[in-house]
N, C-alpha and C positions, 0 to 999 in steps of 0.2 A: 289684355291690360286691365280691363274692368275686374276680372276674376282675381288678378294679382292684388289690386288695390283693396278689393272687398275683403279677401282673406287676410291680408296684412293688417288692415284696420281692426278686423274682428279678433285676430290673435293678439294684437298689441293691447286691445282693450281687456281681453280675458286674462292674459298673462300679467299685465300691468307692472312692468319693471320699475316704473316711477315709485309705486307703492312699496317696492322692495328696498328702495334706497336707504331709509332709516334702519332697517334690519341689517342690511349689508354693512352699513357703517358701524353698527354696534358689534357685529361679529368680527370685523376686521380692524378694530380700533388700535390693536397692538401690532398690526402687520406693517411691513415696510411697503413703500410704493411699488416695488417690483413684485412683492408677494401678492398685493392687491390686484395688480394687472394680471398675474398668473391665475388667480382665483376667478377673476372676471372672464378670462379667456376660456378656461375649462368649464365654467358654468354655462357659457354660451354654447360651447361644443356639446355638452351633455344635454342641454335643452334641445338643440338641433337633432341629436340622435334619438332622443325620446319621442319627439314630435314626428320625425320622418318615419320611424319604425311604426308608430301608432297609425300613421296615415296609410301605410301600405299593408300592414298586418291586421289592422282592426277589423276588416270585414270577415276574415277567417275566424276571429275570436267570436264575432257575433253569430256566425253560422254554427260554430261548435256548440254554443250555449243556447242557440235557438232564439236569439234576441232580434226583434224586428227594429227597423229604422224609426218608426214612430215612437216605440218604447225608448229607444236610445235618445231621441230628440227630447222627449219629455223629461227623462232623467237628467240629461245634459243641461236642458233649459233650467231646471230647478237648481242644479248645482251652480250654473253660471249666474243666475239671478241672485242666488244666496251670496255668492262671492261679491256681486255688485253691491248688495245691501251692506256687506261688511266694509267695502271701500267707501261707500256713501257715509257710513257712520264713523269712518276713520279708524276702524279696528283692524290695523294691518297685520299684526302678529297672529291674532286669532283667525283672520281671514286666510292667511297664508299657511295655516297649519303649524304654527310655531308657538308653543306655549313657553312659559318661563323655564320649566325643567328641560325641555328640548333645546332651548337656547344655551343653557349652561352646559349641556352635554356636547353641543356643537362646538363650543369654544374650546373644548378639550381634545378635539379631533385634529389630526394632522391636515386633513383636507375637508373643506366644507362645500366644495364646488358641486358635488353630486347630491349629497344630502346635508343640510336641508335646502340649499339654494336652488339647485335645478329641479329637484322634486322633494317635497310637494309645493314649495313656495312659488315656483314659476310654472313648470309643466305639471299641472294637476288634472283631475278628472274632467274639469270643464273644457280645457283646451283639447284634451285627447278625444272626448266625445264629439266636440265640434269638428275636428279633422276627420273622424271616422264617418260622420254623417255627411260631411261635405264631399268626401271621396265617392260615396254611394251615388250621389246625384251628379257629380262632375268627374267622370273617369275617361274623358277623351284625352288624346295625347297632349293637345295644347293646354287643356285644363290641368293635367297632371304636372306639366312643366311649369306652369304659372304658380301652382300650389307649392311646388318644391322651392321655387325662387322666393315665394312669400315667406316660407318657413326659414330659409336661409337669411332673408332680409331681417326678419324679426330677431333671429339669433344674433345678427350683427348689431342691431340696435340695443339688445340686451348687453352685449359686450361693451359698447360705447357708454351706455348709461351707468353700468356698474363700475366701469373704469373711472368714470367721473363722479362717482357717488359722493365722495367726501367733499368735492367742490360744489356739487348740487345741494348737498345738505347745508353747506356753509352759506351759499348765496340765496338759495330759495328759502331756507329756514323751515322749521316744522310746519308753520302755517301755510307756506307756499306749496309744500309737498302734499299736505292734507287737501288744499283747494284743488290741485290738479287731479289727485286721486279721486276726489268726489265727482269731478266731471267725468272721469273715466268710469267710475262706478255707475253713474247714471246711464252711460252708453252700454255698459256691460249688462245692466238690468234689462235694458231694451232688447239686447241681443238674446238674452235668456228667454224673455217673454215671447219674442218672435219665434224662437225655436218651438216653444210649447204650442203656440197658435198654429204653426205649420204642421205639427204632428197631429193635432186635433182635426184640422182641416183635411189632412190626408185620411184619417180614420173615417170621418164622416163621408168623404168622397167614396171610399171603398164600400161603405154601407149603403151608398146611394141615398143619403139623407140630404 
């Protein structure tokens, strides 16, 4: 249960679906309620598939390229912390990898559930590196089951939040969304820094320093 709660909280902080609300509203402002629900569902499904594949296949990618876990943790920590700083400053679009040109192109597509919503806005390098590193340290049967349930739970939360995005934007307002995202951003920075500290500690331990 502790592993489930930890990974769910970490993934939710890194993915930050609350910060995606204003972007989702902008991209789907001309959609019907049914179309928004469909996009929300497929976005959640795509995020789940991206994360679950990364979780199980990531170690083989690391082995193929000869990347160590400490290196992954440092790189992932930098990305996660950088993402957190973007949220702390309220720069949602830039933080989510969506500039003005990409947003205009996205509005011309038939489906935006995979790109840009699922990737890179939600399931990005930060969450992928987090899952790969987590699997390396917690690969017991119970841990794997808890991790899969956490990924499923965060996908469900993404669906519920995006499905209610227009209501959240209306009642929370821009200032409310910014306030929540800044809190999440602070936690995300802490997670990124902790990953870097863990990697450095592991390196020093291996060097017997």
